[in-house]
N, C-alpha and C positions, 0 to 999 in steps of 0.2 A: 690424552684426555684434554690436548687443546682441540686436536677435530672435533669432539663429538659435542665442545662446548661453540664452534662455531657451527656447526650444523644445525645443533637447537635455534640457535640464534639465526639462522638465515630461515628456516620454516616457522621462528616467530614474526621473523619479519615478515615472511608472504601473507602468513594468514593474516597479519592486523594490516597489512595493507588492502587486502581482498575485501576484508572487515569491513572497513571504513571507504569503502568507493562510494561514490553518489551513485543514486539511483538513474540512469541514464533519458539522456532526453530525446525522447522518438516520437516520429510522426503518427496518427495516427491509424493508419495502415500497417505500420509497424507493432502494433499493440495486441494483448491479446484480449479478449471480452468474453465478460461471462454475465447469465443473467440469474433473477432468483429472489425470492418473497423475503424483503427484510424484515426480520425478527428483536436487532436491536440497533439501535442507532445511539452512541454514547459518548463521553470525551474521555480522553487519555491522553499518556504522554504530554509534549507541552504543544499542546490548545490544538492533539490532533481531533480529527471526527473520524470515529469508530464505526464501522456496519457489518452485522454479522447477517449472512442468509441463511432460508430455511436450509434444514440438511445438506451446511456446510461447515466441514471443522477449520476453514479458510479465516482469514483475520484481512478488513478490507477497512485502509484511512487513508484520507483526505489530511495529506502533511499542514500543520499550524493554518486549519481550514476557520479553527476560530479567530485566528489574529487577520483572513483574511477578507475579515465583513459576512461572515456565513453566521446565520442564526441555528444554535442546539435543536432548539426546542420549535420552531419552525419545518426545520427539516427532520424534526422527528415525526411531527405533526403529518407530514407530509408524505414520508417515504415507507412509514413502519404498518406489514400489512399488505402492502401494494409491491408489484414486481418490477425491477429496474432493472437497465443494463450499465454492468459496470467495465468501463478498458480503460487496463493496466500495461507496463511495458513486465516483457520480459527481465526478469532479474535475480542473479542468483548470490548470495552473501553466506559464509561458514556461520555466520551466528544464526542463519534459517535456512538451514543444508535443505530441508524438503519444500522450501520455498511456500508456506504455507502465511505468507504473511505479503499483503501486494499496497504496493503504493499507486492510491486511482489518479488517474489524469483526467476523468471524465465517469459522470454520473447523468444517468438518462431513465426517465418517468416517461414509456410512451413516447411521442415526440418533444415533449421539454427535456431541453437539459437544465439541470438541478446545477452543476458544477461542470467546468471545464480549463481545464489548465493549454490548452491548446488554442494558440492566434485564432 
């Protein structure tokens, strides 16, 4: 019976380790890029700014964007209905097994960079 408990404990520990690992730092050329028309921008989580793209079931967010000085009303007014380019790292966690939620490193509207986490 003890081996079963040890096995379950080990599996649980691995799950927690994978689930709580941070989003990796990445250079811009290591990131994935998607483009689409913004249909909604809203606050969620801990001062996160979330983006929904037309025809996509994925969620894109700027982690603690409101704490970093971004203004939700201004971003919403500028981006809703506009085609944007979103840059994010490839990241997998068991809490999001199909990788439908993406931490944004860069938001670009045409030639204008709205947000960038890159130096």
